[in-house]
C-alpha angles and dihedrals in degrees: 000000000000118000114257093236088057089049091053092050091048090050090049093059099024093129092052095044100036095127092049089050090051090052090051091051089052091054090047092053091045088056094044090050094050093046089052090052086052090052093048091049090055090048089051090052089050093051091054089059089051090063088074118080093217128076098217090131096046093133090049092050094049090047092053089050094048093048092049091048093048090052091049092050088049094052091060088066092066100091120186116235112241120156099173121122094233096054108187117249129244094269088058090047090052091050090052090053092050089059094044113098090009116145113240124216144184091297093062127086125220126196118209109210144150092250136027091243123111111247090226092055092245123158112275137188124211116226147146117257136179117240121203104232124193112214132205095266092055096256124129123228129181114234118189116216139167113266142155128232128214114209093197097049095032091224140126123227125205124177125243091247090060092042091054093057091058112099105200141027121305108228093215133088102272121196114197112215093170104067135237120326103176116147100226140036095252094053089048091054093046095049091048089055094056112020095102093056123102089232090061093048088058093055101266111147142147098198114135088227091057094043097189114188121241089250092053092050092045093049091050089052094047092046090054093046093047095046089050091237088123133012123225090247090056092051094045090050092051094047091047092053087051093050093048092055094039098052086065090060119069098202088055093066096108090048092049091051091054094045090053091048088052094046090052090049090051094048091048094040116129125185091225089064091056109146108247091232086065096052096041104035110020113030099036093067091039093053092046092051092047091051088055091046093050092047091052093050093051095057 
């Protein structure tokens, strides 16, 4: 894909432009992933013809097969740039591709950082992943972004620039390595009071700048309870501590009102009233990943 002369230049300066090479690899993997989806789409169309007993569309079927094969052959020409002495083997590459374009869930951890590099200087892989994002109406959409994955930490990293483009709440545990970016003093104080909590890491917030809807906050709470990540008692205790502190600060009145509303929701919460979006779009992926995780740990 990339001209050999350009590859030679990148190899010559690979230490100085490591971040740029990482970004190029992200783009290459994204192209490969999208082309694979196109190929799969053509094969799907071909299979729809195979349901018929006749072969009236023989030429069309052959065309679909040839086009799919052409795309898959072309994908092989997209080589990843890796100038390390210990270049990883094909098995590692295949494991990488399996993670590429995968959809994350509550079980996964995302680190929010200024770069895609691991802070502990571990080996990372650049890839595209699907993030479950909770919108204001209470629906969950999958948004694909560029990220990196650290095998040692078992965590994904996205940059602040990418994070700022996401409109909604990421339904994964997010660890912020950048710092507080609230726009006013009140929001800074509120964020400081709750940023170390598990609730906060899963997107729960009452800052005016975030402006999460009541439905968004309640879905986050219900998801954490149903997944077993937090108990109702833990959530209630945390919200009570925030309320006790906030009631002493006049400027926190709006935040306190939301905390009280959410505490009442948690106290009165019943599993049989679980919103369908949680069962169908949030917990399903989480439970499947946990089954795989538990299976792996018992080997």
